[in-house]
C-alpha positions in Angstrom: -37.7 73.0 84.1 -35.0 75.1 82.6 -31.7 74.4 83.8 -29.2 77.0 84.7 -26.8 78.1 81.6 -23.0 79.3 82.7 -20.2 79.5 80.9 -16.2 79.4 81.0 -13.4 81.9 79.2 -11.6 79.7 76.9 -9.1 80.6 74.4 -11.9 79.6 71.8 -8.7 79.7 68.8 -7.2 77.0 70.4 -9.8 74.3 71.2 -12.2 73.4 68.2 -11.8 72.8 64.4 -12.0 75.8 61.6 -15.0 76.2 60.1 -18.4 78.6 59.7 -20.2 79.5 62.9 -22.9 81.9 63.5 -22.7 84.9 65.5 -24.8 84.1 68.5 -23.0 80.5 68.6 -21.4 79.9 71.5 -19.2 76.8 72.1 -19.2 76.7 75.9 -22.8 76.3 76.0 -23.3 73.9 73.2 -24.0 70.9 75.6 -26.6 72.9 78.0 -28.1 74.3 74.7 -29.0 70.9 73.1 -30.1 69.2 76.4 -32.6 72.0 76.6 -34.0 71.0 73.4 -33.8 67.9 74.1 -36.1 68.4 77.7 -38.4 70.6 75.5 -39.2 67.9 73.1 -39.8 65.8 75.9 -42.3 68.1 77.3 -43.9 68.7 73.9 -44.7 64.9 73.1 -45.0 63.3 76.6 -48.7 63.4 76.7 -49.4 63.0 73.1 -51.1 60.2 71.5 -48.7 58.1 70.1 -45.1 57.1 71.1 -42.3 59.4 70.5 -38.4 58.4 69.5 -35.6 60.8 70.5 -31.6 60.3 69.3 -29.9 62.6 71.3 -26.1 62.4 70.1 -24.2 64.3 72.8 -21.3 66.6 71.9 -19.4 65.8 74.8 -16.9 64.4 75.9 -15.6 65.2 72.6 -13.5 67.6 71.6 -13.6 70.7 71.9 -13.3 69.8 76.0 -15.2 72.6 77.5 -16.9 71.9 81.1 -18.7 74.4 82.6 -17.9 76.4 85.6 -20.2 74.3 87.9 -17.9 71.2 86.8 -14.3 72.6 86.7 -12.3 70.9 89.3 -15.2 68.7 90.8 -13.7 65.6 89.0 -10.4 65.6 91.0 -9.0 64.5 87.7 -8.7 67.5 84.7 -10.9 68.8 82.1 -11.9 66.0 80.4 -13.1 64.0 83.9 -15.1 67.2 84.3 -16.7 67.3 81.4 -17.8 63.6 81.9 -19.0 64.5 84.9 -21.3 67.1 83.3 -22.5 64.4 80.6 -23.4 62.5 83.9 -25.5 65.6 84.6 -27.0 66.1 81.4 -28.3 62.2 81.9 -29.4 63.3 85.2 -31.5 66.2 83.6 -32.9 63.7 80.9 -34.1 61.3 83.7 -36.1 64.2 86.1 -37.6 65.6 82.6 -39.0 62.0 81.9 -40.0 61.6 85.5 -41.4 64.8 86.0 -43.9 64.3 82.6 -44.8 60.9 84.2 -43.1 58.9 81.7 -40.3 57.2 83.4 -41.7 54.1 84.0 -42.6 53.0 80.2 -39.9 55.1 78.6 -36.7 53.1 77.6 -33.8 55.2 77.8 -30.6 54.1 76.6 -26.9 55.5 77.5 -23.8 54.5 75.3 -21.1 55.7 73.1 -19.7 55.0 69.8 -15.9 54.3 70.5 -13.5 54.4 73.4 -11.7 57.6 74.7 -9.7 59.8 72.5 -6.1 60.5 73.8 -7.3 64.2 73.8 -8.5 63.4 77.1 -4.9 63.9 77.9 -3.8 60.1 79.5 -0.7 61.3 80.9 -2.4 64.0 83.2 -5.0 61.1 84.0 -2.5 58.5 84.6 -1.3 60.9 87.5 -4.4 60.7 89.4 -4.5 57.2 89.1 -7.3 57.0 86.0 -7.2 54.7 82.8 -10.1 56.0 80.6 -9.8 52.5 78.5 -9.3 50.6 82.0 -8.0 47.2 81.3 -8.3 47.2 77.9 -5.7 47.9 75.2 -6.1 50.9 73.0 -7.4 54.0 72.6 -10.5 55.5 70.0 -10.1 54.4 66.0 -8.3 51.1 67.5 -8.9 47.9 66.6 -8.2 47.2 70.1 -11.0 46.6 72.8 -10.1 49.9 74.2 -11.1 51.4 71.1 -14.5 49.5 70.7 -15.6 48.7 74.1 -18.5 51.8 75.4 -20.9 51.4 78.1 -24.2 50.4 77.4 -26.7 51.1 80.0 -30.9 50.4 79.5 -33.2 51.9 81.9 -36.9 51.1 81.3 -38.6 50.1 84.6 -42.1 48.8 83.2 -40.1 45.7 81.0 -36.4 45.9 81.4 -34.9 43.2 83.9 -34.2 45.2 86.9 -30.3 45.2 88.1 -28.8 42.9 86.0 -26.2 42.5 83.2 -25.4 40.5 80.0 -22.0 39.1 78.7 -23.7 38.4 75.8 -22.6 40.2 72.6 -24.1 43.0 71.5 -23.2 46.1 68.9 -24.6 49.1 68.8 -25.9 48.4 64.9 -28.4 46.7 66.9 -30.3 49.5 67.4 -32.3 49.2 64.4 -33.6 46.0 64.7 -34.0 46.4 68.4 -36.3 49.3 67.9 -38.2 48.0 64.6 -38.8 44.9 67.3 -39.9 47.5 69.9 -42.6 49.1 66.9 -43.6 46.1 65.6 -41.8 46.7 61.9 -41.0 44.3 59.6 -37.3 45.0 58.5 -36.9 44.0 54.8 -34.3 41.8 53.3 -32.1 44.7 52.2 -32.3 46.4 55.8 -30.5 46.4 58.9 -28.1 43.6 57.5 -26.1 43.4 60.2 -28.7 44.4 62.8 -30.1 42.0 65.1 -32.6 42.6 67.8 -31.3 42.6 71.3 -35.3 43.0 73.1 -35.2 39.3 74.2 -31.9 40.5 76.7 -33.4 43.8 77.5 -36.7 42.3 78.5 -35.6 38.6 79.4 -38.8 37.2 77.6 -36.6 34.9 76.2 -33.3 33.5 75.8 -31.5 34.5 72.9 -27.4 34.4 71.8 -28.1 37.6 69.7 -25.3 37.2 67.2 -22.7 34.5 66.7 -20.0 36.8 65.1 -19.5 40.8 65.6 -17.5 42.3 62.6 -14.8 45.2 63.8 -13.6 47.9 62.1 -10.8 50.4 62.5 -10.2 54.1 61.6 -7.9 53.3 58.8 -10.0 50.8 57.8 -8.9 47.1 59.0 -11.3 44.4 60.1 -11.8 42.4 62.9 -14.3 39.7 63.7 -15.1 38.2 67.5 -17.1 34.9 68.3 -17.4 34.0 71.5 -13.8 34.4 73.8 -12.0 34.6 70.5 -10.8 37.7 68.7 -9.2 38.0 65.1 -7.9 41.0 64.3 -6.7 41.2 60.4 -4.3 43.8 60.9 -0.4 44.3 62.0 -1.0 46.8 64.7 -3.6 48.9 66.1 -5.1 50.2 63.2 -6.2 53.0 64.5 -3.5 56.0 66.5 -2.0 53.9 69.5 0.9 52.3 69.1 1.6 50.6 67.0 -0.4 52.4 64.4 0.0 52.0 60.5 2.8 54.6 60.4 4.7 53.2 63.1 4.6 49.6 61.2 6.1 51.4 58.4 8.5 54.0 59.7 10.1 51.6 62.1 10.0 48.6 59.7 8.3 46.6 62.3 8.0 42.6 61.6 4.7 42.1 63.0 2.4 39.3 62.0 -0.5 40.2 59.4 -3.3 39.0 61.5 -3.7 39.0 65.6 -5.4 36.5 67.4 -6.9 37.0 71.2 -8.5 35.1 73.8 -10.2 37.9 75.4 -11.1 35.6 78.5 -7.6 34.8 79.5 -6.1 38.2 78.1 -8.5 41.1 78.0 -5.6 43.4 77.3 -4.3 41.8 73.8 -1.1 41.3 74.8 -0.2 38.0 73.5 -1.1 37.2 70.0 -2.1 33.3 69.7 -2.3 33.0 65.9 0.9 30.6 65.9 -0.6 28.3 68.5 -4.1 28.1 67.6 -4.2 28.4 63.4 -7.3 26.4 63.2 -9.5 28.7 65.2 -8.0 31.9 63.0 -8.7 30.3 59.7 -12.3 30.1 61.0 -12.6 33.2 61.9 -11.0 34.5 58.9 -13.3 32.4 56.8 -16.4 33.9 58.8 -15.0 37.5 58.1 -14.7 36.4 54.2 -18.5 35.1 54.4 -19.8 37.9 55.5 -17.8 40.6 53.4 -19.0 38.4 50.2 -22.5 38.1 51.2 -23.2 41.6 52.3 -24.4 40.6 55.8 -24.3 38.7 59.2 -27.6 38.2 59.5 -29.7 35.4 57.4 -30.9 36.8 54.1 -30.3 37.0 50.6 -26.9 38.3 49.6 -26.5 42.1 49.2 -24.2 44.5 47.6 -21.4 45.6 49.1 -20.7 49.1 48.3 -16.9 51.1 47.9 -15.0 47.4 48.4 -12.3 48.3 45.1 -9.2 49.4 46.4 -9.5 48.5 49.9 -6.0 46.5 50.5 -7.7 45.5 53.8 -10.4 43.8 52.2 -8.4 42.1 49.5 -6.1 40.5 52.3 -9.2 38.9 53.6 -10.9 37.6 50.6 -8.3 36.8 48.4 
């Protein structure tokens, strides 16, 4: 199966970072070019004697936002929406390749992302067509708020995964390490995957598992947060990222904000009401847990591990001192 490649005409200098590229490099075909290589890899390994692993990090819908011709205008939103639909088509192509090779039943296919939507998607344009990429969540990519952290996580594994189900248990992309090790039967060393918990029990339903008690969160400016159940503590004054109030807003406008933010996500998924004054004990418990994880160098059981690069981190110093 070789998907058809199409291109679009763009002002190339206006949509991507500076840097060297080869003479035959075409930005507009990158997504499909990589998809073709991924499908070729599946074709080569599908009938081998050993299982195979493929990590396929998509360049979309990241900038430069370059949907190909057949997707332009298809989403009825803007070019970002069109690009997202092209990503959907990439998933279709991968699933089709697995089915055509007869291995889709016993292949674990995972689709997820590493952060929320970037403002480069043009939220104002999307708002005009009643679409908010962050849904009900506050913030965007880079933020400590849920809009910067919550991402889709979809697993297809017909032979072993629970079908047509979902879970409200806390998981993290950091859990891929332990999950992959669990599937492969690899015994993780004490100094490996210090923050990784296996998601396999949740995927297969073979046994009940809470996975993790705490999840440590992080924003682009180095601010930390921690969540336990419905409660979330953001150890910074604002977003810690790009959305208002970001660290620059706090400084330039001399905003008088609480140094810590406590939210109950069950009651307030939009993180609109800071409960730090109403529930000081919960805030203290979460801060203490975050401090212990930082000083232990891990959130999984095991011997204390040495962290790297802690010196000079004002955010860490504010937590552990």
